[in-house]
N, C-alpha and C positions, 0 to 999 in steps of 0.2 A: 207775698212777703219778699222784700229785697234779698238778693242772694249775692254775696261777694265771694269770689274764688281767688285765692292766693296762688299764683303760679310760681311757687318756690318750695323747695324741700327743706329750707332752713328752719330748724326748730326754734331758733331765736326769734325769727320773724313771726311765726304763728303764736309763740308765747307772748310776744309783745302785743299783738292784736287782741289776744284773749284777755290779757291783763287790762287793756284799754276798753274792754267791754264790747268789742266789735265782732259781731257774728260773722263767721266765714267758714269755708271749707278749703281744703288744699288739693290742688291738681297739678302735679309736677310736669313741666314741659320736657321734651327730649331735645332741646336746643343744643347744638354743638357750638360752644362759645368760641373756640378757636377758629372754627370754620366761618362763623359770622364776622369775626374781626378781620380775618383774611379777606373775606369777600368785599368788605367795605373799606378796608385799609385805614380804619380809624385808630389813631395812636394816643390822642389826647385823653387823659384819664377821666375827665369830666364827661366828655362825649361818649367814651367807651361804656361808662356806667349806664348812660341813657340808652345807647344802642342795644345793649344786652338786655336791659329791662324791657324794652319794646319787643325784641325778638321773642322773649319768653311769654309776654302777655299775648302777643298776636298768635303764637303757636297754640296756646291753650284756647284762645278765643275761637279758633277755627274748628275746635272739637265739638261734637254734638252735645256733650255734657255741659258746655258753656252757654247753650241757648237760654236766653232770658236772664242771664246773670251779668254782673259787673266783674271784670277780670283785672287783677292787679299783678303786674310783673315787677320784680325788683332785682337790682344787681349792685354790688359794691366793688369799688376799685380804690386802692390806697395809692396816693401820689406822694412819692418821696424822692427828693433830689431830682425832680423833673421826670421821674420814671413811673410807669404804671405798674403797680403790684397787685396781682390777683391772689389766688390761693397758692401757697408754696408747694404743697403736696409732699415734698420730701424734707427730711430733717436737715440735710445740708443746705438747701435753699433757705429754709426758715432760719437757720443759725446765722448764715451770712447776712441776711436782712436785719435780724434783730441786733446783731453786733453793731451794725451801722446806725440803727434807730436809737440805740442806747443814748440817753441824754439829749436827744434831738427831737424834732417834730415833723409831722407830715399832715396831709389832708386826706380825710376819708370822704369819698364821693359816693352817694347812694342814689342811683337812678330809680325812678318810679314811672310806670306806664300803665294807664287805665284804659280799658276798652269796654264800652257799653254795648253789650250784646242783647239788650232788651229790644223788643219790637217797638218800632217808632210810633205805632198806632196804639198798642195796648200791651203792656208787659205782664198782664195777668194779675196784677195786684192793685189795679186802679190807677196806675201811673203810666207814663209813656217813656220809652227810651229816647235818649238824646242823639244816639249815633256817634257819641264822642269817642275819639281815640287821641289821647294827649298825654304828655309826660312832663316831668320836672325833676331836677336834681337837688338834693339837700346835701350840703357839705359842712364839714366841721374839722377844725384843726386839732390834732391830737398831739400833746406833748408828753414825752416819756421820761421817766426817771432813769438814772444810771442803772444799768443792769450788769451784774457780774456774769462772766461766762458760765459759772457753775449754776446760776439761777436760770440762765437761758437754756442750758442743757436739761435742767430739771423740768422746765416748762415744756420743752419740746417732747420730752419723754412721756408726758401725759397724753400727747396726741392732739390736744386742743388746737394749737395754732396751725396745724397742717392743712386744715380745710376752711381757713378764715382769710378773707381779703386782708393783706398786710401782715399776716402771721400773728394776729392778736385778737382778743376779744375785750370788751369793756364790761360785759355782764357775766363773765366767768372768771377763771383763774388769772387771766391776763390783766384784769382790772388792777391788780397789785402793782403793776409797773407803769400805770398811767398817772401822770402828775396833774394834768388838767385837760379840759375839752373846751374849746371856744367854738360855739355853735350848737346846733340841736344834738343833744346826746343820743336821741333815738336814731339819728342818721348813722351814728357809729355802730349801733346794734344791727342796723341793716334795713330799717323802715321808719321813716319819719311820719308819725301820726298826723302832725299838723300839715305836712305836705299832702298826705292822702286826703285830708279834709278839704284842701283847696281843689284837688282834682275832682273829688266827688261833687263839689259845688258847681264846677264847670259842666258837670253832667246832670245838673239840677237835682242833686241828691244831698240831703243833710247827713252828716256823719251820725247824728243822733238817731237817724232812721235805722241804723245798723246795730243800735244798742238793744239788748234783750228787752222784751216787753215787760212792763211792770204792772 
């Protein structure tokens, strides 16, 4: 049976996969994101999202637990006014960003990287591994409503935006402040199912093969 490992600790990503009927397990990587960015000197938000997704996928793919599995790494970066915004972590950073984002728009880039760790001769389920290691980025423009400072402070007090790329979510409390999304809304959640489908196809796997047996 095919085994997909999600190399991410994001509850939103694993929930999205589960709701899409995609069987998977979670194995979190120990990648130091800041160290990876410093090593490669990548500053473009689009490329940063892909680089970090690849680092996470390859870190988990190197573990014994990944043998015979497909490993998916994901990472999201918000591009606003030409700057790359990851997780704010502190209330002050989140507040400064959200005040600027109010009534404006930015682009959320989500990088995806898939590593096929199945044996090229026999993966144990009647199929063969492709040896694929490839990625893609799904991007969507997010337009925000005007946000009063009091609303921003109340949102930050919930703690939700502190650990989200761009200081917001679309599938949680932050959805109240989003006017529209141009592009794949799943990319804003943090994992594009249609992008995953394309990556799996490149590894000679149909996404329906990961659906529960009926």
